[in-house]
N, C-alpha and C positions, 0 to 999 in steps of 0.2 A: 582698246581694240585696234589691232594692227591691220593696216590695209595696204593698198598699192603704194609703192615708193615712186616718187617723181624725181626727175632732174630739177634741181632748184631753179634753173633758168626757165623752166616751162611754167612755173607758178608764181614765184616770189616777185611781185610787182615792185617797181622802184619806190612807190609810196610806202609799202610795207617795210622795205629795207631801211628807209629813213626813220621808221618808228623803233627799230632795233638799236641796241647800244652801238655807238659809232665804231666803225671798223669791224663789225661782226661779219663772219663768213658763214653763209648758210651751208650746212652739210647735208641734211636730209629733209625731205618733205614727205609726209606719210598721211594717207587718209586716217582720220581719227574721229571717234565719237559718233553718236547717232543724232543727227540734226534734221529737223523736218523742213525748215524754211531757209536753209543755207547749206553750204558745204563746209565740213570741218576738217582741219589738218593739224598734225603735230609738226612743228617746225624746229629742227635741231640746228643750233648754231655754235660756232666757236668764236669767242671774244678775242681781242687783240692780246690779252694776257694768257691765252691758252685755256681759259675756262670754258667748259661745255655748259650750254643752257638750252632749255626747251621752252617753247611757247605754243599756245593753242590759238589757232587762227580760224576765223569764220569769214567766208566770202559769200555775200548776198547778191543775188542777180534777179532783181525785180524792180518795178517802177519806184517803190518806196524804199529801196535798199539803203540809201544813206540815212534816212530818218530812222529806219529800224536799227541799223548798226549804232547810230548815235544814242538812241534810246537805251539800248542794252549797255553800251559803254558807260554812259553817265549814271545808270543804275548801279553798276558795279563800283564805280568811283564813290558814289554816295554811301553804299553799304559798307565799303571798306573802312570808312571813317570811324565806324562804330563797332564793327566786328572783323578786325583785320586778319584774325586767324582763320576766318571761316569763309573768306571770299578771295578769289584769285585777283592779283594785282593787274589792273588794266594798263595797257602799254600804249596803244595807239588806235585811232579810228579815222576813217575818211574814205573818199572815192579812190579807186585805182587810177594810177596815172595812165596806163596803157589802155584802159577801157573804163571811161567814167560812168558808164551805165551800171557798173558793179561797185560795191563798197565792201570794206573790210572792217573788222576790229580784231585786235589781238591782245591776249592776256598771257601772263606767266603760266606755264603748264603745271597742272596738278596731277600727280599720279594717283588716281582714285580707284577705290573698290566699289562697284555698283551695288551697294548694300544700304538699306534704309538705316539711318541713325536711330538709336533708341529714343523712345518718347521723352525720357529725361534729358538726353543730349540736345535734341532738337528744341525742346521747350526752353532750355537754358540759352541757346543761341538767339532764338527769336525774341524772348523776353528782354534780353540785353539790348538788342537793336531797337525794340519798340519803346523801352523805358528811357534810353539815353538819347535818342534822336529827336529832332524837332524841326518844324517847318520854318524856313527863313522868313516867310511872310506871315506866319501865323494862320495861314489858310490851308485848305485841302487842295491838292494838285501835285504838279511837278514841273520843273523848269522846261522840260522838253516832252514831246509826245513819246509814248511807249506803245508796245504792240503785244497783244495777246494772240499768239499765232501770227497770222498776217492781218488781223484786224487792229486798226488804229485806235488807241485810247486817247480821248481828248482830255488832257491834263490841265486845261486852263483853270486858274485858281477860283475856288468857291469858298465863301466865308462859312458856309454851313455844310456839314457832312450829308444831310438829307438832300441838299441840292446837288452835290457832286455825285452821289450814288444814284439819285433819280435820273440825272442826265445820262450817266453811263449805262444804267439798266435799259433805258429807252433805246440807246444806240445799240446795245447788245441784241435786243429784240429786232430792230431794223436790220442789223447785220444778218441775223438768222433768216429773216424773210427774203432778203436780197440773195443770199446763198442758196436757200432751199425752196424759194417760191412763196407766194402769198399763203398765209394761214389765217383765214378770217376768224376762226375760233380763238386762236392765240391773241390776235389783235384786239378782239372784243374784251377778252378776259383781262388783258394787260391794262387797258384804259381804266377799268374799274379798280384793278389791283393797284395801279399807280396812284390813283386818286385817294384810295382808302388805306391800303395796308402799308405802303411805304411810309406815308406820314405818321401812321399810328405806331409803327415800330421804331422809326428813327428820330422823329421830332422830340420825343421825351428825353433822348440823350442830351439834348441841348436846351431844354426848358426847365422851368421850376427850380432854377438855381443850379442845375446840373451842367457840366462842361466836359467835353472830351478834347484831348490834345491831338492834333495831327502828328503822326510819326511815320517813319519809313516802313513801308510794307512791301514784301516781295511780290504779292498779288498773283503769282502763278505757281505757287509752291505745291508740288506733288512729289511722289516718291522717285520720279525720273529726274528731278531737279535737285536732289540732295544725295550726297555720297560721303564716304569716309576717305580722308587723305591717308595713303599708305605710309607716308613718312612721319606725319605728326599724329595720326589717329584722330585728328580734329574732324568735326562735321563741316563739309563744304557745301554751300548752297550756290546755285548758278541759274542761268537762263531767267533772270528776273524781268518782271513787267512792273517796275517800281512806281510807287506813288507815295506822296505824303498824305496819309489818310488815317483810317482807323482800323485796327486789326480786326479781321472779319471771322476769325476762328474757322477758317475754311476746312471742312471735313472732306472735300472732294479728293479722293485718293489717299486719305489718311483715316485710320481707325479712330474711334472716339477716345481711346486711351491717350492719344497725343493731345487732344483738347483738354482732357482731365489733368494732364501733367502741366500744361500751360497755365490753367487757371489756379493751380497751386502757387504759381509764381506771380501771376497778374490776375487780380480779382476781376470778375465780370463787371462791366459798367452798370450803373443804375439807370433804369429799373431792372434789377436782376431777374425778376420774374419773366421778362421778355427775352432772356438770353437765348433760349432754344429757338424761339420764333425768329429772332434776328439771325441766328445761324442758318435756319432754313431759308430765309431770304437771300443771304449771301451765297449759299451753296446753289440755290436755284439759278442765279446769274451765271455761275461757273458752268453748270450743266448746259445752259443754253449756248454758251461759247463752245463747249465740247461738241454739242450736236451740230453746231454750224461748221466746225472744222473737220469732223470725223464721221464717216458713214456709220461706223459701228457704235456710235453714241446716239444715233437718232431715236432709238427706243426710249431714251430717257425723257423725251418731250411729253409723253403721256404722264409720267410722274410729275414733271414740272407743272403741267396744267392742273393735276389733282392737288398739288400743294397750293397753287393759287386759289383754288376753290376752297380748300380747307382753311386757309388763312382769311379769306373773305368771309367765310361762315363764322369764324371766330371773332373777327373784328369788323362787323357789318357797318358800324358807324364811323369808321376811320378814326382820326385823332380826336374827334368829338366824343368818342366813347372811352377815351383814356381817363382813368381815375387815379389820382394820387393815393398811395398807400402809406 
């Protein structure tokens, strides 16, 4: 998307210039991309050997700007280790020198077509990342905080997936109430749901001799965060909220055919009979995040509460009601 062209001197901070190849001359700076929590630009430069290169720059202007920028930068660096053809190369991150209240990160520019990749293509990319990556600590989390929208994700390490997800689901509900106001019905439902349904659906993944491996997960993947590279025709994924966790088969924004293609490559974890309910649990958290951030998603909260009631009715005894098959 082509936008306003700026004089390089009006935008390119000294810190950004230092992140570019030494001796590069900035030729153009143009508004680019649709970003919700930052300003996006295409930066065109000429290197000392006369080569023309382009970069995508995000500038963030909020209290948590540096932490947000660092989280996205480190997410891209981590993903690129495993799927280098599907992630833009991260170049630099940090506070601006001329205004330290703002922060930036910059990556090599990808000329992309805003088109959803096919289910087969996306499944191949995600399965490769999930099957080849691993946690450096063996635990669930990430070395730095990341952000869903402007909500901070606490990535402190947890030994158990149930513990990490329970903590994050509770924070998601708290974020919603902080943003939208108290919701006594949701608060009451969540306490019972947290005590019964989350342990019932997640604890069996890591008991009875079963084990799940923490792997890199994008964690904010929807059709707006995936596109096709016009040069290579590869699927490019971006705007991650990365964590070392457990792939959650998130259907928010994707049709079920994408999940069907994925499970052809990576079989559902045992107990398989809980697969759909686990997906419902993971999607529920995504929907609460969306309702917290976007007014047009508020309607979904009635569905979230109905799903909580459905799963509570199905699993009234919590983990105590789990039977090995």
